[in-house]
N, C-alpha and C positions, 0 to 999 in steps of 0.2 A: 535558447535555453539557459535560462541565467538566474541570478539572485537578487531578489529585493530587501530592500528594509526603507522604515520610516519613522521619524516622532510624530504627533499631533497633538496639540493642547487642545483639552477636550473643553477648558475652563477659559482663563485669561489668556489669549494669544502673544505668548510668550517668546523670543527668539532664539531660533533652534540653532546650536551651535554644528557648524558644518563636519568639524571633527569627530562629535562623537556620532554621526551618520557614517563617516569614514571608518572608525575602527569597526562600527557594524559590519559594515562591509567587508573589509579585511578580513574579520572573521571567517567568512564564509566565500576566500578569495579563488577555491576551488570551482566554485559554481559559474564561475566567468573571468577567465583568463584572458579574455581577449579586449577588456575595457571594461571601466568606472568613472561613472559621474554621479554629482552630489549635487542637489538643488535646493533651496531653501528660501521662505517667503515667512512674514510674522504667521507666526503659530505653526507653523511645519516643517517639514523637509524630508525630503526623499531623496534615494540613494540607489545606484543599481550595477550590475555587476552581469558583465555580455560576453554568451560565448557564442561567435557567429555563424549562424546557419544559413539566413536567409538575409539578399539585400545586404551583404557582409561591411561595405565602409558608409551604407546609406541610412542608416537607423539607429543613430546613439541615440542613448536614455540616459536622465529622465528626457522624456521628450515635450515639447508644446504642441496643442492642437494650431491650427495654421491660424487662429485669430488669437491666439495667447492666451485666450481663456481658461485651458484645461494644461496641466502635467499628467504623466503617465510615467509608472514603473511596471516592467511586464515581464513575468516569467513563464514560457510556454510557449506554443505554434498552435495557430488558427488556420487550420488546414483548406478554410474556404474562404482565406482574405479575399482571392483578386473575384469573387462572384461578387462579393460581398463589396469591394472598392468599386466595382462596376456600377451596381446599384445606388450606392451613394453620390457617384460621380453624375449619375446621372439626374441624383435630386438637387444638383448643385456644390459637392463638396470638392475643394479643392485637396490634390496630394502632391508632394513634394517628393517622397522616395516609392521605393518600388518592395517594401517590406511588409508584416502583418501589426506592428506597433500603432504606424498609423492610422490602420482602417480602425481600431478599438478606439481609437478619439475620436472618430470623426462618425462612428456609431453611438460612442454616449451621446455624443453633441447631440445627435437626431433623435436616441430614440429614449435614452439616460438607461436607468436600470434594467428597462423593457428591451438593451441591447442585447441584452445575458443568451436569452435561448436563440438567438440567429448566431451565433460563433459557436463555433463546429472546433473542438480542440483540447488540448490541456492548456491550462492556465490557471495562474493565480495574481492577480494586478491591484493597484492601487492607482486610481485617479483621484486627483486634487482639482474640484472648479472653484477659478480664484473668484468669479461674480456669485456663488453661491455657498460660498466659505464651507466647501463640504469636503469630507474625503470618500470617496469609495472604494470598497475592497470585495473582493468578488474571487470565489474558487472556484473551478469546473465541475463539472457534472456528478466523476466519481472520486474528486480527491487524487486525480493523477499527480499535480503538484501542492505543495505544502503550503501553509501559510498560519505562523503563528502569529499572537499578541498579547499584550501584558498592558493593563492600566501603571502608571506607576505613582509612587507617592508626592512627586512635584506637578500634580493634574494632568499629565500627559498618557499619552500611549503607544507605547513602541512596537512594532511589529518586524517579522522577519521571515524570510525562506526557512530558516534554521535555527532550532536553538541556541544554538552557539552565537548564532548574530543577534538575540534579543541580549544573551548573559554576557555580551561585550558593551552594553549599558549598565553604569556603574551602582544605578538606583535599582535594578533587579535585585528583588531577594530571592536567596539559595536557599529556600526552605522546603523541605522534600513534602509533599500530599501524603500525609498515610493512606488514604486511598487508592491512592495509584499506585501502592505495592502489592495492596490485595488485587488489583486490576491486575496489574505485571505478571504476577504470580497465577493468576487463574488463566491470563492468554498467553503469555510470552510476550509480550508488547504493550505501552500505556493506550489503549485505543482513543480514538479522537475527542472523546466527551471529556477528557482529563489531560492532565501534564504532570511529569513527576514534579515539578517545581511549582508550589501551591503559587494562584494568583496567576499562571501562564494558561492562555485558551488557546485551542486550536479551531481557526474557522473551519466548520463541518465542510464537505463536501457537497457541491449543488447549494451554497448557499450565498449571501451576500451582508455588507453593512455597511451601513450608511452613518458615517459619524459630522456632527456638528458643533463650532464653538460654541461654546453657553449653554449645553446641551449633555445629560447623562449617557454615560454608554450605553447603546440599545443592545437590544439580545439579536442575532443573527436572524436573516428571513432565509427561509428556503425559496429558492428561484424553480429545483425541477427536483422530479421525483420520479420512478418508476413503479410503475403498475403490473401485479402478477392477475389482475383482478379481472381481463377479459382474455378471450379464448379466439386464436384466429381460424376463419373458417377458408376451407378449401380443400384440392385433394393432395395429398402429400408432394406429388412431382411438381406441384406450383408452387407451392411453399420452400421446397428443395429449391427450385430455379431463384427463387427471391432472396431466398439465404445466399446463394453463391453471389448474386448481381450485391449484395449488399457486403460479402468478403472481399469481391474484388472493388468497391468502392474505397472499403476503409484501408485496403491497403496500397492502392494506388494513389491514395489522396497523403499517404503518408509518407511517402517517396520522393515527394518536392523537397529540394537541398540541394543549396550552393556549394555543398561541401561534400567529399564522399560519405556514403551510405551502404550501410550491410543491416546484419540480421543475427541475433541469437537463434543457434540451431542446435536443439537437445536432442531429438531424434523423437519425440514425440508427438501426439497428433496435431497439439494447437502450434507447435514452433514451424513444423517442417509446412502445415498448410498456409502460414505468412509465406515460406520460403518458395514452396510451390508456385506462389499466386505471385510472388516478384519477380519472379522467373517466366513467368507468363508475361509480363508488363515491361521488362528490362530488352535492351537490347545487347546487354553485356552481362558477362556472369556476376552473380550477385556473392556479396563479399562474405561468408560466415565463418561460425566459430562456437568453439563448444568443448566443454572440460568435464573429464572425466574424474575420476576416484580411484586409489590405488586399494580400495576396496572390489575385488570383480564382481560380487552382487549387485552391488550398486553402482558400475559403471556402465553408460547408457552412450557413448560414444562410438560405437560398431555402428549401432540404429543412424546416429548421425553424420557417418561417413555414409550410412547406403543411399541416406535422401540426399547427402550433395553429391554423390555418385550420379545420380539420377537426373539431377538439375545442374548439372556442369559448375558448381560454386566454387569459386576460390576459398576451400574450408582449412580451417588451421584450427588444431585441437592442444588441450595440454591435461595436464594430471593437477589434482590436487590431494596431498598427504597430511597425514598427521604432523609432520615438519611446519605446517603453515599456522599452525597453532602460533607460533611465535608473531604473529601479525594479528594475534587478540586486539592488545591496545589500540594498533591502528581501524581495526574493524569498531571500536567502541567509540572511536574519536568520530567515527561517522556519523554514528546515531544519536548521539548526545544524551536522550532519553536509553535506559535498559532495552537490548533487541535481543530476545533470544532464538529468534529464528535461525538456525545454524547453515540452512541454504545461503543466508547471507554472507558466507565465507567462498563458497563457489561462484554466487554471482557478481561480488567484487573481480574477482578474479576474471571472469569471461568479458567483464567489461575492461580490465585492463587490458586483456588480448585482443579487445575487438578497437580497442584507442589506438592500436597501435597501428591500424590501415584506417581506418575509418574516425567520423566524427557525430554521426549518427546511427543506430542501431534500432532495427524494428525488435520487438520481442513475442513471444505468444501469451500472455497472460490476460486473462478476463473471461476467455469461453467457458472455462471449470464453472465459474460461479452463475454464467447466464445461461448455460445450456445443463444443467446440472451434470457435469463431468466428473466428480469427487467420490471415492468411493461412501465418504460419506452420505453423499444422497442418496444412494442404491439402499444404504441400510436405514436411512430415515423413512426412507420410503416404502419398505418392507414393515419395518415394526409402526408404523400409521396405520397398515394394514390392520395387524395386532390390537393396535387398541381400538380401531374401529368396530372390533367383536367382542371386544371386553370392555366394561366397564369399569371405572375407576376404581370404584368400591371394590372389585375383587382384584384386578391387577397389583394395587397397592400393599395387599399381604400377602397375595402368592409370588410375586416375581419380586419385590422386597426382602422377603423371608429367603427365596431362592440366592440374590444377590450377597445377602451377608454371609450364606455360609460357602456358597462356591468359591473356592480356590483362585485366585490369583496367578493369571497365566502370559505374563507378558510377553514372553518368548511365542507363543503360539499367531496365526496366522486373525486375524482380526474375528472372521466370520467365528474361529473357534472360542474367543474371547466371552464365554456366555456370562463372565461374572460382571462386565462392561453391557452385555442387550439387556441380560435382566436387571441392573440397577436403572439401566435407561426405560425400562420398558415399565417400570415400578412409579414412575411419575408420566404429568402429561408431555406430549410433541416437544413443547418449546424447550422446558427443560432438559429433556433428555437431548436436543440435538445440543443444547448449550455446553453437555458434557462432551458428546462427538468432538465439538469445535475445539475447547478447551485445552488449556498446554497441564496444568496442574489440578485434579480434584477435587471439592471442597473437601473432603474427610482426608485429605491427606495435606492440605495447606492448614488444617485444624493442627496435625501433627509439630509441625514446624514451627507456628509461631508461638511467641512468648505468653504468658496471661496479661504483659502490661501491654502485647501490642493488641491480641483479643480485645481487652477492654477498650483501649482507642477507638476500635475498628466498629464497634459495636454491633449492630443489627446492618449493618451495608455488607453486600454480597454482592461480586463482582458480576455472575452470572444474571442480576436480575435486568442489568441494563439490556442484554442480549433477549432475554424472553420478552421482555417490554416491548421490543422491536417486534419480534416474531408476532406478539400478540395483538400490533395494532398493523402488522402489514397489511397494504391492498392487497390482498390474496385470496383465492379460492380453494386451497388444499396446505396441508402441511408442508408438501415440497417446496409450492410458492412460497411460504412463510420460511421456508430455510434460506431457499435460495436469494430472498429478498433480505434477509440477513446478514449473507454472506457479502452481497455486494454495499449494503448498506454501513456494515463494522467492520468485518473480517478483510475486507478487499483493501481500501486505505488504510487500515491501522496498522495490517501486516504485508501484506503482498506491496503494495505500490510505495507505503515507506521504504521495504528494501528495497525498491529497485531504483524511485529515487534517487536514495542517501547513495550507494553503491555505485551508479551509473553516473552521479556527479563529483563523486568524490575523485574522479581521474577526467571530468572534464567531457563526460562523453551524455548524449542525448540520448535517451532512449525513449522510445515511440510504443504505443500499444494498440496498433489497427482493432484487435479483437474488442476493446474496448468502446469503440465510436459507436454513442448512443444510440444511433439509428438501430444498429445491430443488436444492442440490449435489449432496445425497445420492442425489436421484432422478437427476441428470442424469449422475452418475458410472458408474450402472448400466444406461443407456441404450446397446442394441448399439450398435457405432459407426457403421451405416447411417443409424440416425437422427440420429445427430450432427453426420455430414459424409457427404453425397452429393451426384454429378455436380457436385463442385468446389463445394457451397456450402457453407460452417458453419451450424453452430446449425437445422440442417435443421429438428427437429423446434418448435423455438420460431417457426419464420419459417410453418409450416403453421399451429398456434395462432392465430397472430394475424393472419391472412388476412383473418378475420372485421372485425379492427380497421383495417390499415391497407393501404395501397395497396402492389401490387407494385413499384413506383418506389421506395418506400423499403426495402422488405424485400430488394429485390435487385439493389439497384445496388452498384457494387463499394465494397467499404469503406474507409474514410477513413481514420480516425482522428482523436482531435484531436493533427493535424498542426499544428506551428507551423514558419512558413519562414524556420529560424534560420540556413540556407544561404547561403538568397538574401541575407538581412538581412548577412551575415558577409561576402558578396561585395561587398557594394555601400554602404548606407550606415553597416555596422560593420566596413568592412575595417582601420579603423583599430586596433579593439578587437582582430581576429584579430593583427595583425603584433605587439600591445604582447607577448602570449603568447611571444614566441620573443626579443624583444629587450630589454624590460623590466621583464615581470612578476617577480613576487617568488618565483615558481616557482622562477626558475633559482638560487637562494640555497638553496634545500633541498638539492641533490645528489642530490634524486631523477633529474634529468632531463637528458639532452642536449642543450644551448641549440640548437646548429646545427642539430640536427633538430627542436626544435619551430621556429625559423625556416622550415626546409622546409615544413614540413606548412600553417603560414600561407600562405606565399607560390603553393604548388601549390594549392589552394584559391581564392584570390585570383584565380589564373588563369586558374579551371576548368579546370586539365587533373587534375583528382582532387577530390571531395566529401568533403573534412576538416570539414563543419558540424559536426556533432555531436559531433566529437571535440573539437575548437574548442571548441565550449561547453562541454564537459566538463572542459577546461583552465581556461579562465574561472571557472568557479565553484569550482573545487577551490580556483583561487589566491584567489578570494575567501571564502570558507568559512575557508581557514586564516589568512588575515587576521583575521576576524571574531575566531576563537577565540582570537588572541595566541599565532598559532603561528610565524606570520611577521610581520613589520612591512613 
């Protein structure tokens, strides 16, 4: 697990200043405290930061191939590198290290870009071929590891694992893309098809980029996708056994490490399943850790303790409270772009706790997206049945009118928030699901924006990219479309960004076994009834894990890693909520209506509406723009 950076001249192969690469790497020093290296040649420079996990002393980077033809910088882990090494050795490849980096180089030399489907793991890497004079950039299937890039005014392209690495380059423009503000308000993060800074790109998950001197910047090429268009046949018992085999394979492959290893344990189905399978495969007690909250209704530490006791893990827990708000600027610095998922705070805290005893931690991320585990999947599935019974020409006037007059009940449980359901049923499934996933709905954004910003935004709407993704999905049903969009949009933009930045901020490698691509592909082909049944998401996984976990863990209501931000902003942090409307630098951007921001804050503090997520979102935007030097 590391950080990478580099510069490539697309036109004339000008010399690259090694000091410039070093500055880009130094800006991301937390990603690799165990070593740093720089390599340059005419028209190219590569930099690497190392967090040693495998082959601790033998795999320094940038790394040259055995024949000296290619140079590599690599962030991530290849879990099947040993099998690949034997296959490549049998065909004549020579190896001088015991790590996975040299395997990537040999695979590239044998298969070129076609090596990517053979690599099982999480990765972002760059390979410069000295003979072909090409630079190859690649990102893993699901986007576990990030990669930013930007064309610069001197004809070069710079790339880095984090935006702060690019920002260390003096030619990077610090100009906000206004459409990114619309995206951020809609989703709570800036999705992968955009960046907060105009001209900066993110290499999409499952894509690669091949650059040549003297050629223009090409579009990324997709090398992996997941299909929900097929259906597996067979008895449920047989599919359950196959799923359990894939789960075991995914977990054990991610337990390979030359440094101490542990797991995050929330007490939910996913992390508990990972810990159960780790305990089965390990000769020693598993190191586990969890984070609780000072709001009892959101605290899951008792369930985590139950699982820890069941498997005899070395378990530790800590509590996050409103006083952790003092670290908000530290949190902002981890993400560079504005990021409003408030669970980033406890994720950072649990990463800190884990790093005290281990260098690698397995997480439970991914199963909800692959196996329909979110509550919104159940609601969407039910709404799709209603849509199938009533034509759109009838639904729109009936449910649209009901949605307009029905009171907004933020305080009520989701099934009782009829206004949101009516609004969703008034539109097609893709637009309805986009509303369910979104942070701030369109009508509320319209209230917040200034007339000037509305003119600048024009016809662009953040939801359209998500809707298009659902419409174009290789899928057979509305549930398939929703899960596909979650895997391609929500997962890399929110969940994996959160885990990567918070874990790497403390130099901890987080691994996601439930995102093993073989497991994802298997889950996508399951019949709907084995993903979602009788109101239970992840149905087949829960059946498979009943031999390990009690029903009170498997079938209790899903809670999620929810931070009590609404309660804090109505109580001890009410002053920070009011500052959004009255004195925050946001008012000087010209994007927002100041009185509208103040009303939002006062409605929340008074308890007449729940705007906690929105206020946190605006606060994080304010702090992020200040840190980027956009506003003072």
